[in-house]
C-alpha positions in Angstrom: 19.5 8.1 11.2 15.7 7.7 10.9 13.6 4.6 11.2 11.0 3.9 8.6 8.1 1.6 9.2 5.9 0.4 6.3 2.5 -1.1 7.0 0.1 -2.3 4.4 -3.5 -1.7 5.5 -5.4 -4.6 7.1 -7.7 -6.8 5.0 -10.4 -4.6 3.3 -13.9 -5.7 2.5 -12.9 -6.1 -1.1 -9.8 -8.0 -0.2 -12.1 -10.4 1.6 -14.4 -10.6 -1.5 -11.3 -11.1 -3.7 -12.0 -8.0 -5.9 -9.7 -5.5 -7.5 -10.0 -2.3 -5.5 -7.5 0.3 -6.6 -8.7 3.9 -6.0 -12.2 2.9 -5.0 -12.8 3.6 -1.3 -13.8 0.6 0.8 -13.5 0.0 4.6 -11.6 -2.6 6.5 -13.2 -6.0 7.2 -13.4 -7.2 10.8 -10.3 -9.3 10.1 -8.6 -6.1 8.8 -9.3 -4.2 12.0 -7.8 -7.0 13.9 -4.7 -7.0 11.7 -4.3 -3.2 12.1 -4.5 -3.5 15.9 -2.1 -6.4 15.9 0.4 -4.4 13.9 0.2 -1.6 16.5 0.7 -4.1 19.3 3.8 -5.5 17.6 5.3 -2.0 17.1 4.6 -1.1 20.7 6.3 -4.4 21.9 9.4 -3.4 19.8 9.5 0.0 21.7 9.2 1.9 18.4 8.0 5.4 19.4 6.5 6.7 16.1 7.1 10.5 15.8 4.7 11.1 12.8 2.9 9.2 10.1 2.0 9.3 6.4 -1.0 7.6 4.8 -3.2 7.8 1.7 -6.6 9.4 1.4 -8.3 6.0 1.3 -10.3 4.8 4.3 -8.7 1.3 4.6 -5.2 2.8 5.0 -6.4 5.7 7.2 -8.2 3.5 9.6 -5.4 1.0 9.7 -3.1 3.8 10.7 -5.5 5.1 13.4 -6.0 1.6 14.9 -2.3 0.9 15.0 -1.5 4.2 16.6 -4.2 3.6 19.1 -2.6 0.3 20.2 0.7 2.2 20.5 -0.9 5.0 22.5 0.4 7.4 19.8 -2.9 8.8 18.4 -1.6 12.3 19.0 1.3 12.2 16.6 1.0 14.3 13.4 -0.5 12.5 10.4 -0.2 13.5 6.8 -2.6 12.3 4.1 -1.7 12.3 0.4 -3.2 10.9 -2.8 0.3 10.0 -4.0 0.3 7.1 -1.4 -3.0 5.7 -2.9 -3.2 2.2 -4.2 -2.5 1.6 -7.9 -5.5 2.4 -10.1 -6.7 -0.9 -11.6 -8.6 0.7 -14.4 -11.4 -1.3 -15.9 -10.6 -4.2 -13.5 -11.8 -2.2 -10.6 -14.5 -4.0 -8.7 -14.1 -7.3 -10.6 -13.6 -10.6 -8.9 -10.0 -11.8 -9.4 -10.8 -15.4 -9.9 -13.5 -14.7 -12.4 -11.2 -12.3 -14.2 -8.5 -14.9 -14.4 -10.9 -17.5 -15.7 -12.3 -15.1 -18.3 -8.9 -13.8 -19.7 -6.5 -16.6 -18.9 -3.7 -16.8 -16.4 -1.1 -15.1 -18.7 -3.2 -12.0 -19.3 -4.4 -11.9 -15.7 -0.8 -12.0 -14.3 0.3 -9.4 -16.9 -2.3 -7.0 -15.6 -1.9 -7.9 -12.0 1.9 -8.1 -11.6 3.8 -6.9 -14.6 5.8 -3.8 -14.0 4.8 -1.8 -17.0 1.5 -3.1 -18.5 -1.6 -1.4 -17.2 -5.1 -2.8 -17.4 -7.6 -1.2 -19.8 -8.6 2.3 -18.6 -11.8 2.8 -16.6 -14.2 4.8 -18.8 -15.1 8.3 -17.6 -18.5 8.3 -16.0 -18.3 4.7 -14.9 -20.0 4.0 -11.6 -16.6 3.4 -10.0 -15.0 6.5 -11.5 -13.5 8.7 -8.7 -12.9 11.9 -10.7 -15.8 13.6 -8.9 -14.8 12.4 -5.4 -14.3 15.5 -3.2 -11.0 14.3 -1.9 -9.5 14.9 -5.3 -11.3 18.3 -5.9 -8.0 20.2 -5.8 -6.3 18.1 -8.5 -6.1 18.9 -12.2 -8.4 16.5 -14.1 -5.5 14.9 -16.0 -3.7 14.0 -12.7 -6.3 11.5 -11.7 -5.5 8.2 -13.5 -7.9 6.0 -15.4 -5.5 3.1 -15.0 -2.0 2.5 -13.8 0.8 -0.1 -13.9 3.4 -0.3 -11.1 5.8 1.9 -13.1 3.2 4.7 -13.0 2.9 4.3 -9.2 6.7 4.7 -8.9 6.5 7.9 -10.9 3.7 9.4 -8.8 5.0 8.2 -5.4 8.6 9.3 -5.6 8.0 13.1 -5.4 6.2 12.5 -2.1 9.0 10.4 -0.9 11.6 13.1 -1.6 9.5 16.1 -0.5 7.7 14.7 2.5 8.9 11.4 3.9 12.7 11.6 3.3 13.1 15.0 5.2 11.4 13.4 8.3 13.9 10.5 8.2 16.9 12.8 7.6 15.8 14.6 10.8 16.2 11.4 12.7 12.5 10.7 13.2 10.7 7.4 13.4 8.2 7.5 10.5 5.2 5.2 10.0 3.8 4.9 6.4 0.5 3.1 6.3 -0.4 2.6 2.7 -1.3 -0.1 0.1 0.2 -3.1 -1.6 1.3 -1.4 -4.7 2.3 2.0 -3.3 4.5 0.1 -0.8 5.9 -2.1 -3.5 6.8 1.0 -5.4 8.6 2.5 -2.4 10.3 -0.8 -1.5 11.5 -1.1 -5.1 13.2 2.4 -4.7 14.6 1.7 -1.2 16.1 -1.7 -2.0 17.0 -1.1 -5.6 14.9 -4.0 -6.8 14.9 -4.5 -10.6 11.8 -4.1 -12.8 11.8 -7.9 -13.3 12.3 -8.9 -9.7 9.7 -6.5 -8.2 6.9 -8.6 -9.9 7.7 -11.4 -7.4 7.3 -9.2 -4.3 4.1 -9.8 -2.2 3.3 -7.7 0.8 0.8 -9.3 3.3 -1.7 -7.1 5.0 -1.1 -5.8 8.5 2.6 -6.8 8.7 5.0 -4.0 9.9 8.2 -3.8 8.0 10.9 -1.8 9.8 13.9 -0.2 8.0 17.0 1.4 9.4 18.5 4.0 7.0 21.8 5.8 6.9 22.5 9.4 6.1 22.1 8.7 2.3 18.8 7.0 3.1 20.3 3.6 2.1 18.9 0.6 3.9 21.2 -0.7 6.6 18.8 -3.2 8.2 15.3 -4.6 7.6 13.0 -6.8 9.6 9.4 -7.9 9.5 7.5 -8.0 12.8 5.5 -11.1 13.7 5.7 -14.9 13.4 7.7 -15.8 10.2 5.4 -18.7 9.4 2.3 -16.6 9.7 3.9 -13.9 7.5 4.9 -16.4 4.9 1.4 -17.9 4.8 -0.1 -14.4 4.5 2.2 -13.5 1.6 1.3 -16.8 -0.2 -2.4 -16.0 0.2 -1.8 -12.7 -1.5 0.1 -14.5 -4.3 -2.8 -16.9 -4.9 -5.6 -14.4 -5.1 -6.5 -15.3 -8.6 -7.4 -18.9 -7.5 -10.9 -19.9 -6.7 
């Protein structure tokens, strides 16, 4: 059946600065651009001919997709953008330095907000400078659809309708589909695909710019999975994500 490729966006400027980003729109860093192009090079080397792609409405994911497709000489394929693929909304943590937040609130509270399945951070107040409710990319949404904070469980709930309505039909048609998104929207999707428990998903780290390739059967169950790239480099990148609260 279809082939699904998941790609977390390359390093963003706020990843570089070790800040909680969420729904705030920031661009890729120079390193992030390199990671995006490297992902495209790896996919091209595998001979994966992407038929179409899905991404969020946030610049870092959109540009990662474009740069990867450019390296694959596939810029012409159809691309679908949707807010349901956005990163998790980090609420009042948005924009804060992760190490400073951990120092201020303690490791237990920091990890509860950052990695627990069902505990969201405090909500971002309406009218806050980093509030995105007035952003034109969400103009067509009902006000109560735009979150003020989210936990991973919330991301699962908002992402799955897009999976069933948009991505799954492409895969059932036998297409090769590239999804360029974010750490937590991809964690939500991987949780669903692999049947990972609520407790175990807290341990999953997704490094930036590493393509993950899934083969799926007619029931969209995973029959094979592989990460593209040097295993040691991938492991080091995942560990770097895990240690983002450290100074």
